[in-house]
N, C-alpha and C positions, 0 to 999 in steps of 0.2 A: 553663860558661858564661861569660860575662864582657859589660862595657858599655864601648863605646868613645865617646868624646865627642872632638871636634876642635875646638879653640880657636885662632883667629886671634891674633899678636902683632901682626905688620904685612903692612899692603898698600900695593902703590905699583903705580900704574897710569896711565900716559901714552899719550894718544892723537897718534903722531908725523906724520899728516898728514892734511891737510885733506880731500883728495879719497881716494877710495875704487875701487882699481881692481877692473875686473870680476872677478878671481878673487882671493883672498886663502889662503894656506896659512900652518899655525901649526906651530912647532915646541916641542912639550909635553914638559916635564923634570918630574919628580916626583923628588925627593931623599929617601929614608926609608931610616934615619934620616939627618936632617942633623948632628945630634953625638948622644955615646952616649946613650941611654936611661938613664934613672935612675931610682930608686925614690924615692916620697915615702909615706910610709906602707905602706897595701897596694896604693897606685896605681901604675901604671907611667908614666913621661914620656915620649914618645917626639916627639921634635922633627924637624920637616919642612921642606920648603922647595919651592916650586912656582912654575916660572918659564913663561908662554908668551912668544913673540916670532913675530909674522908675517914672510912673504916675500912680497911686497916690505914694508920696513918701514912700520908702519899703527899698530900697538899691540903695546906691552909693558906685562907684568900679571906681578907679583912677588909671592905671600904666603910669609908665615910663619908657622908655626904648633907648637902642640903635639897631637898625639893623646895623650889620657889613658885609659888602661886598667885599667878595674876588675873585678877578678875577683869572681863571684860565687858562686863553689864550688870544688870541690877541682881542676876541669879548668880552672878560669882563673887559679888562683893557680898550676897547671903550667906553662901556655902563658907565665904572666909571667916565670916564672922561666926558663925554654929559651931567651926573647928575651933576657934578660940575660945568660946564662952563653955562649950560641950568639953573640949579636950578630947575629942574622938574623932578619928581620922576615917573616912568614907570609903567604904572598899574600891571604888574605882583609881580613889587618887592613891590608894597601897597597891592595887594590881599594876599600876603605869609607874612608880617608883619600880617596884620587882622587876617587871618587862625591862625597864631601861638597865636596871644595874645587873641584871641576870646575861645581857648581852656585852657587857662589859667584861662580866666574868668568862664568858666562854672565850674571849680574846686572849685575855691574860691568862688561862688553863691552857691556850695553844700555845702562849710563849714558854710556857713551863715544863710543855711534853706530858702534860697528864689530861686524859678523858675528862671532855666537857662536862659541866654538871647541868646537865640538861633534867628538868624537875619532869615527872611521869604525868602526862596529859591525864588531866580529870575530864571523865566524860560524865555527860549527863545523865542525871539518873532516870529509870526506865520508866514511862507512866502508862500507867494500867489504859488500854485503849477500849475504848466502848464498842463493844461488838454490834454492829449494826444488822438486823436482822432484815431480810430481803423477803418479801412476799413475791412469789411470781404472777404476773398478769396474764390472763387465760381468756 
């Protein structure tokens, strides 16, 4: 187990247009890590950057920060060491960073008076259901 906290080190947000078009598309980019992760005592610091740009250009938001992974047991220390050695961040850690940062971006976009950049929900891929055939008992 581990605890992951997200700390922002830089926030840059700008509304580029006074008028809002009827439809705005967002381009979202999360870069994890944005620099090599490094250890500080028992914790692992994972730098990240998150940018959102709209089409047409209405808003631009850029956040930079650090995700701090604090292992709580043997499995957490193993995960920390794997991240350092393989230089690859596991998907659950990336998803946790994204969820935390998107909440901040929604509040920032509200302050700027632009629609929130809520990403479309991903539906699970349909599974082929195995049809069960029943034989009536007589």
